[in-house]
C-alpha positions, 0 to 999 in steps of 0.5 A: 186283721191277724191277732197277735201270736200268744207268747209261750214261756221259755223253758227251763235250761236243760241240764247237761248230759255229758254229750261232748265228754273228753272232746276238743271243741272249736267255736268261731265268733264266740265272744260276747252274748250270742249263739257262739258264746252259748255254744262255748258254755254248753260244750264245757257243760257237756264235758268237753276236754277243752274248748278253743274259741275265737272272735275278732274282738281281742278285749271281749275274748280275753273277758270271756276266757277269764270268766269261763276259766274261773267257772270251768278251769283254766285248763279247759279254755283257750282263745285267739283272735281269728278273722275267718277271711284270713287263712293264716288265722284259721290255721293258727286257731286249729294249731291252738286246738292241736295243743289240747288234743286236736279238733274233735268238733268244729262249730262254724258260727262266724257270719256277717249280716247287713241290710241294703236293697240290691238297687243300692248294694255295693260290690264291697257290701256283697263281697264282705258278707259272702267272704265272711259268712260263706267263704269263711265257712268254706275255709274253716271246713276245708282246713279242719277237714284236712286235719281230721282226715290226716289224723284219722279222727271221726270228727264232726263239723257243725255249720251255722246257716239261717232260715233266710237261706230258704225264704226271701226277706227285703234287703237281705240278698247278700246274707240270704245268698251266703246262708243258702251257700252255707246250706249247699256247702254243708250238703256237698262237704258231707259227701266229700268227708264221709269216706273219712268218717267225718260228719258235716251238718248245719243248724238253721235258726231264725231269730235268737235274741241277745243284747247285741241284736236288741241294740242294733234292731228296732223294737218294731222289727223285732216285734214283726219278726217274733210274730212269725215265730210259732211260739211268739218269741225269739229263741234263746241263744242256748236253745240254738246251742242245744241243737248244735251240741246234739248234732256234734254228739254221738246221738246224731251219729247217722246224720250227715249233710243235714240242715236242721231248722231250729225255727218254725220258719221253713222253706 
């Protein structure tokens, strides 16, 4: 019988280094307490001129904006409802970013999961996960890529993938297919946008703990998932956000078309 993996302590929060100074950052699916919210906070801490963030939950967006504006200044924070399955809403999100200098960094965090065997999965379940997680990312990459190319800015796009795009997991055929698609989209879009000086990369996390995940996942499954991790614990959302910010920064100036695993679980 395999012994329990020892739990390594969570490191101290990393102080900011001005990695995104004077840049406008757009983040999708960023209200609440997950990776998207952590990226918004990290971008503000790293000196972003403004952060424009979206979600489909109007009340949570308003609450997040109020809290962040009080801490970082109202002039640096904007929010709007955006469903990434709706092209008009994606364009409206980018229009809002144009009001504060235009998009320098786009972080595509929106995604939808679920659990169902392929024997029982409906067309509707399959299509909804693919439309939000993969096609929604494509819509955002296409929309912001066009604006960056037309403006002549050397922009950066960072997509949120998942280790499940590399490995199999029961009941996750739709989500795994979508995240594998995000990885392939990232690599191909990087080549399409490179002539315009635009970089496209992705982060592939495994398990990042936040209150919503704990609420919808059983203790038994969370224990099983954490035992797969080298450190015996889930990542903190800010640890994944740090990788995204690194990819968005000039420290990653020669990286494009890469999928960085923020996890011990590789292909």
